[in-house]
Residue, then its C-alpha position, 0 to 999 in steps of 0.5 A: m580474587k574470585k569474590a572480586l571477579f564475581l562482583t565485577i561480573l555482577l556489577t556489569t550485569c546490573i548495569s547492562t540489565f538496568a540500562q535506560t532505553v527510550s522507545l519511539t513508535f511511529s504510525g500515520k493517518d490521513e486528513s480524514n483520520r484514516y490509518v495510513r501504513i508508514d513505509s519508512v521513517i528517517v530518525e536523525n539525532l541532530t545533537k550527535g549527528w547520526q541518522e537511522v532509517l526504519v523500513y516497514p514492517d518496523t515501526t518502533l526504534t529503541m535507543t539506549v541512553s549512553s553513559g558518560d558524555g554519550i559521544a560515539i567513538l568508532d574503532a575505525p575511521l570507516k564502517l558500512s552497515p549491511n545493505n537494506p533490503n538484501p536481497f533486493d529488487g533493483t534498489t537498495f541502501v547502505n549506511v556509511n559511518l565516518s569518524e572523521s572528515d576525508n575523501l570517500g571512494v565507493e565502487i561496485t564490482d560483480i562477482a567476477g571482479r569487474v567494476l560496474l561503478s566508481e564514485q569519489y566524494k570529496s571532504v565528506q563530514p564525520g557521521s552517518h551517510l546514506l548510499r542509494i544503490t540501483l543495479a540494472k541486472s540481477g546477480v551478486y555484487l560487492l560494494r567497497a568503500r575506501i577512506k584513509g587507506q581503509t576498505a570496508a565491503v558489503k555483499m549485495i544480492n540483486r534479484s531484478d532489473g533496476g533499469e540502470n546502474t547508479i550510486a546516489f549519495s545523501d548526507k541529509g536523509g533526503f531519499p524517498y525510502a517509500t520507493l523500496q520495493e521490498k520493505t523487509g525493514l531494519k532491526g528497530v534497535s539503534d546502536k548509535p549514541f543517545n542522551i536524554g535531551d538530544e535534539m531529534k528530527f523525524l520524517a516519514y514516508a507513505t505510499i497512499y493509493g500509488m502516490e508517495q507522500q511525505s509527512g511534515p518533519i517533527v523536530q524536538t528535544q527527546d526526553a522520554s519514550q513517545d508515540f508519534l502520529f504523522t499526518f499525510v495529505s492524500g488529496i482524497p475528498a473528505g468523506d469518500g471511502l468512509p462508511c455512509s453516515s446514514e447507514a454504515s451497514v445493511s442486511d439482506y433476507d438471508g442475514n448477510v451483512y454488507n458494509t457501505v461506502q460513501i463516494g461523492q454524493q452516492c452511498w454504495l454497498k461496499e460488497n457484492m450481493r450474495t443473497t439467495h432470496f429476494s427481500d420478501g423471502t422468495a427464493i432465487s432459482q439457481g443454475s439456469t442459463s436460460v433467459s426464460s428462467t426469470t430469476a437465475m443465480y449462479y453461485n460464486n462464493q461468500s468472499l466474492g459474492h454470487l453471480y446473477n443473470w439480469p432477470a434475477t437482478v431486476r426481478g422483472g423491473v426495468d429502469t424508468l425515470s419515475g422510480y428505482v428497481q430494487g431487484v435483488c437488493p435489500t429494502g431501501w436499496h436498488v440496482p443502479s441504472h446506467g446513468e447512476w453508474n455513469a455518475l459514479i465514473s464522472y465523479v471519480q474522473s473529476q477528482p485528480a487523487y483518483y487518477c493514475n499517472g495524471d490521466s482522468n481515464n485511468i480510474a479502474k485502480a481507484l475502484a478495484s480492490t487490492n486483493y485477488w486480481n491477476s498480475t500484469t505489467n501494463p502501466c496503470a492496470v488494475g493488476n499492476n501493483p494492486e496494493s495501490n488500488n481502491a482509493t475510493g473504497f469501492s472495493a471491486l473484486p475479480a468475481g468474474a462472470f458466468a458465461y457458457q457454463i464457465v465462471y471466469l475468475w480473477n481476471q475481470t468483474s462485471f456489474w449489472s445495471s437496471t437499464e435495458h438495451e434497445d436490443e431487448s435481449m441485452a442489458m447495460r453493464i460496467g466492466i473492470s479488467y485486470y490488464v487495462p486502466n479504464i472502465s468499460l460500459s457496454a451491453y451484454d446478453k441478459w442470460a450471463g451471470f454478473s455481480v450486483r452492487c446496490l445503491k441507496d435509494 
């Protein structure tokens, strides 16, 4: 008897250990072959009639090949998955599994038992369905689903205002999962039935520079593990945001290496200057706020770049129609003129992919980096949802400015031009602030310390 029991355990262990699995890995790119982070993937088994949703950071789904006929047998007519994400910020999703067709009732109550929402869905078909829950107030809630007298419940924790109380129902996986505000993800292991040769459908979502994009669907027979590469159309002009083909990087006298970025017809440094010497080796003096000190630099840091006054920026040169002003820039590069800054702005304003909310004036986010900016709730401002910034690849950082012995970090950045103002104590500069959506062009006192970006000759 003991030997038989041992043999049964051994066989069970072997079957479990050697169960066949199929792993599906998902990644994305845009039309210029640049990497795109996928927010979510809807995986549907058309043969078995179920769906799974992968939410970032999960990018791999593992399925175990079913034994026998591979037909799922639910031990109850109704099952609810835990809502995802949980806790959530206004919106969350719940998967509902039904073993047979019937009417489905759904209600949401608060912790005191008060009913916030109640919905009835008639003749819901067997299989996996999705509920999108949006709640207006933070708190602890209970979602209950009922079918044939059976009730299942899920406890949900909402942390912020979703704007309204709604329940939306989908049996086609038609929700834009990229709108999830917290992408904590589901476990990338499916407990749904799968057999080699099942017909599968895959659909991916990604947020590209603040706009939700959907991939084209992939429908195929699944015979083995596979890596999937989805292509998304970003609308970004070909070549923009990539290293300049003529010069991918450049070094200054100190040995600092700067990456480059192509935007329209212009080739820019992608980083702020941080040299302590001009290209001929002459040291740049440090720390003065006096205009008479013609080469003054104010340290910031290696990540954000140094701040230079205008005399140091142009090294005595001025913007002319006949040539470039090299100033602190490496050889072959120059301090952009007011007109060249205007050319950059005009180009970005000509490309709808760089707009925020369809307004060609709202382009600051397209030029600003995704890092370090102070936060704000102002629509289309640089500090609002900064992860959607930097569509152009220009990567403007909030390096601040040196004025009155203070460096103002994190809330703004300014770049010198080589163009002198009609008031000879001032020069033209471009500005980006965390709380506004547009670019500013104005004059400022030459003694102030601003960042410097260089343009290829």
